C-alpha positions, 0 to 999 in steps of 0.5 A: 591504491588497491586499500582505497579501492577496496575501501570505496567498494566496502563503503558502496556495499555498507551503504547500499546495505544501509538503503534496503535496511532502512526500507525494510523498517517501513512497516508492511501492511500490503497483504489482502487481509490488512487494515487497506484493503479490509477496509476497502471492502468495507466501503464496497459494502455499505456502497451496494458495490459489492455483496461479499463480506472478504472472499472476494475471487482476487485481491492485490495490494501495492504500496506506492509511498511510505513516509516516516512522519513524526513520532508519536505520543509515546515515541514510536515511529509513524509511516504515512503510507499510500497504497493500490487494492484491487479487487476482484468480484466476479466480472467486476473489478474495483480499484482503490487508492487508501491513504492511513497511518501505521506503526511498525507494530500496528497496521491501524494506527489511523482511519483509511481514506479510501478513494474508489478509482473508475479510470486508472491511466498507467504511464503506457497511457493505455486507460482502461473503465473499470466495470461498476455494477448498475443498480 
C-alpha cells in the first residue's frame, strides 16, 4: 500500500512539473522594452497622445493569454499572445491590449494589433475612465 501511495505522489509531482515547464516554454515578451510595449509607444506618438519617444514614467506589461499555433514553414513553434500594456505618462495613463505572434526566438514574428482602452472595468466592478489628453 505504501508503494502505491508513493507512486501516486510521484506521478502527481511529475504531472505538476510538466505543466510548469510547459508554461515556461512560452516566449516572454512582457518587458517594457519588448515588442508589444514598444509598439504601443509608437502608436501613442503617432496619434499625438504622447510626445515622448519612450522613457515613460512607468510601463506595466501583463501577459493575458498565450496560445500555441501550428508550426510555421520553418518548423518553429509560434504563439499568439495577448498583453495588457499600461503606460503612465505624467498625469495621463494609457491602457492598451495587444495581440501578436511570437516564437521562442523572437517576439516580433508578426505585427501588433493595438486596442487602446478608454474605460477599464475589472471583475470587481470598479470601472475607471482613463484620462485622455485633449488636443
